[in-house]
C-alpha positions in Angstrom: 60.9 -22.6 -19.4 59.9 -19.2 -18.1 57.4 -17.0 -19.9 56.6 -13.4 -19.1 53.3 -12.3 -17.6 52.7 -10.6 -20.9 52.1 -13.9 -22.6 49.7 -15.0 -19.9 47.8 -11.7 -20.2 47.6 -12.0 -24.0 46.1 -15.5 -23.8 43.6 -14.2 -21.2 42.7 -11.2 -23.3 42.3 -13.3 -26.5 40.2 -15.9 -24.7 37.9 -13.1 -23.3 37.5 -11.6 -26.7 37.1 -15.1 -28.3 34.0 -15.7 -26.1 32.1 -13.1 -28.1 33.6 -13.8 -31.5 32.9 -12.3 -34.1 31.7 -9.3 -32.0 34.2 -6.8 -30.6 34.8 -5.7 -27.1 36.2 -2.4 -25.7 39.3 -2.2 -23.7 37.5 -1.2 -20.5 35.1 -4.2 -20.9 38.1 -6.6 -21.2 39.8 -4.9 -18.3 36.8 -5.6 -16.1 36.4 -9.2 -17.2 40.1 -10.1 -16.9 41.3 -7.9 -14.1 44.2 -6.6 -16.3 44.8 -2.9 -16.4 43.7 -0.8 -19.3 47.3 0.3 -19.9 48.5 -3.3 -20.1 45.7 -4.2 -22.5 46.6 -1.3 -24.8 50.2 -2.5 -24.8 49.2 -6.0 -25.7 46.8 -4.8 -28.4 49.7 -3.1 -30.1 51.7 -6.4 -30.3 48.7 -8.6 -31.1 47.5 -6.2 -33.9 51.0 -6.2 -35.4 50.9 -10.0 -35.5 47.4 -10.1 -37.0 45.8 -11.8 -34.1 43.4 -9.0 -33.4 41.9 -6.0 -35.3 40.6 -2.8 -33.9 37.5 -0.8 -35.0 37.3 2.9 -34.2 34.3 5.1 -33.6 30.9 4.4 -32.2 30.5 0.7 -31.5 34.2 0.2 -31.9 36.5 -2.0 -30.0 38.7 -4.9 -30.9 38.1 -8.4 -31.9 39.9 -11.6 -33.1 41.3 -11.4 -36.6 40.4 -15.1 -37.0 38.2 -17.5 -35.2 39.3 -18.6 -31.7 39.8 -22.2 -32.9 42.2 -20.9 -35.5 44.6 -19.1 -33.1 47.0 -21.3 -31.1 48.5 -20.4 -27.8 51.9 -21.0 -29.5 51.2 -18.2 -31.9 50.4 -15.9 -29.0 53.6 -16.8 -27.2 55.6 -16.3 -30.3 54.1 -12.8 -30.7 54.7 -11.8 -27.1 58.0 -13.4 -26.3 61.0 -12.0 -28.2 63.1 -15.2 -27.8 60.3 -17.2 -29.6 59.4 -14.6 -32.2 61.5 -16.2 -35.0 60.5 -19.8 -34.1 58.4 -21.6 -36.6 55.6 -24.0 -35.7 57.1 -26.9 -33.8 56.7 -29.4 -36.6 58.8 -27.2 -38.9 61.6 -26.4 -36.4 65.0 -27.9 -36.9 68.0 -27.6 -34.7 71.0 -26.0 -36.4 74.1 -27.5 -34.8 77.0 -25.1 -35.5 79.7 -26.4 -33.2 81.8 -29.4 -34.3 82.3 -30.6 -30.7 80.1 -33.7 -30.0 79.2 -32.4 -26.5 77.9 -29.2 -27.9 76.0 -31.0 -30.6 74.3 -33.2 -28.0 73.4 -30.3 -25.8 72.0 -28.3 -28.8 70.0 -31.3 -30.0 68.6 -31.9 -26.5 67.6 -28.3 -25.8 66.2 -28.1 -29.3 64.1 -31.2 -28.7 62.8 -29.7 -25.5 61.9 -26.4 -27.2 60.1 -28.3 -30.0 58.1 -30.3 -27.4 57.2 -27.1 -25.5 56.0 -25.3 -28.6 54.3 -28.4 -29.9 52.1 -28.5 -26.8 51.3 -24.8 -27.1 50.6 -25.1 -30.8 48.0 -27.8 -30.0 45.9 -25.6 -27.8 43.7 -23.0 -29.3 42.2 -19.8 -27.8 38.8 -21.6 -28.1 40.2 -24.5 -26.0 41.2 -22.0 -23.3 37.8 -20.3 -23.3 36.1 -23.7 -23.1 38.3 -24.8 -20.2 37.5 -21.6 -18.3 33.7 -22.2 -18.9 34.0 -25.7 -17.6 35.9 -24.5 -14.5 33.2 -21.8 -13.9 30.5 -24.4 -14.1 32.3 -26.7 -11.7 32.6 -23.9 -9.2 28.9 -23.1 -9.5 27.9 -26.7 -9.0 30.2 -27.0 -6.0 28.7 -23.8 -4.5 25.1 -25.0 -4.8 
């Protein structure tokens, strides 16, 4: 299964913002922390705001923040927001494979691919933005300990 860089960037941006939840960050602050260009972050924010994953605040002290707590946003939701082919997919537990063809081979192929897709999304639905941020912190600590 191949995902676009946009999904990866979206998870990175949300985990960065999730570290300061419920506070907001500015786009330039997130760009510095993630290494993602300001233009790409603005593009992501348009998608993520539309899907109610982030909100934006204008004016002095403005920025953007998570619309819900980082533990309440799954990586699966982010992928569905950023990947057109997954946009209409429900959470994995609710997905059913609709077998249209009457031919047994097509039915088997559809069921097999559907099972794989459900497994893939099930794994992503089980990981939250908070989990990603926690893993990143653990990784940073391990690097610091290794360096000293």
